[in-house]
C-alpha angles and dihedrals in degrees: 000000000000124000112202141171103224094191148314118257093269089057089061096219119185134191133204105217123175107249090212091062105032131055111226092016092152093058090065093061089067113099097204094084132065117243136215122183146185111225127195107195090201088068097056118124135164093249130124093266132071087254096172089065112096098168134017138186128196121202144171141182118268109257093221102036118044091194092062129079120194122213102215106181135007117185134176124197109259096243092050100050116122094042093099090244093136096053092043092050088050090052092048092049091045092057091049092049094047089049089052091056106264111141099195135034121198138185133176115218130196104196139041093246092059090043090056092045093054091049087056086055092056100263124132135201114266096199090247132113131198122236087261092063092255119144114236116226125187140194117243098027145114113318099174123135089248093054092046093049092045089061092045089050090059090056091045089063093056134087101259139167120268089253092054092047091050090048091052093046091056089054098052113133096353133127120259115273119270118262110258122237113270117253116255 
């Protein structure tokens, strides 16, 4: 597995992800965001898609705060979900962004699975929501049990799938997940 930063927004990187396999695939064709990826060389083909990519992350600088970088979209190929590729890619990209001089990293998430994944990547709930009912997480930020549960409580009040409700029930009154080891 290879973690790579394909380019910062000014580099105008684009990816060709198969929309059948990746959520938000069309967002990665845009050249206005930077891109980071996880590649698995064993997956490479000569097809029309970037088939060796198994996870991707798009990001851009905050327009009002030059010290903040927003992670816009993280997607993992459907058949590779559950391997912690998303959180590890977020960690990898975070380290690159912090080394580049960004002081804060933010992401807005719209479901409890993404919320949990970003906690595993070292993010914490800020107590804020976007106008689209997404919870804003930040790195570095508060990672206490109270902050973690406060975000989960917001999801608990929503109309969710059975799977999401079961997921939330298993996380009642527990500490946030541990941060995963960074990819090498």
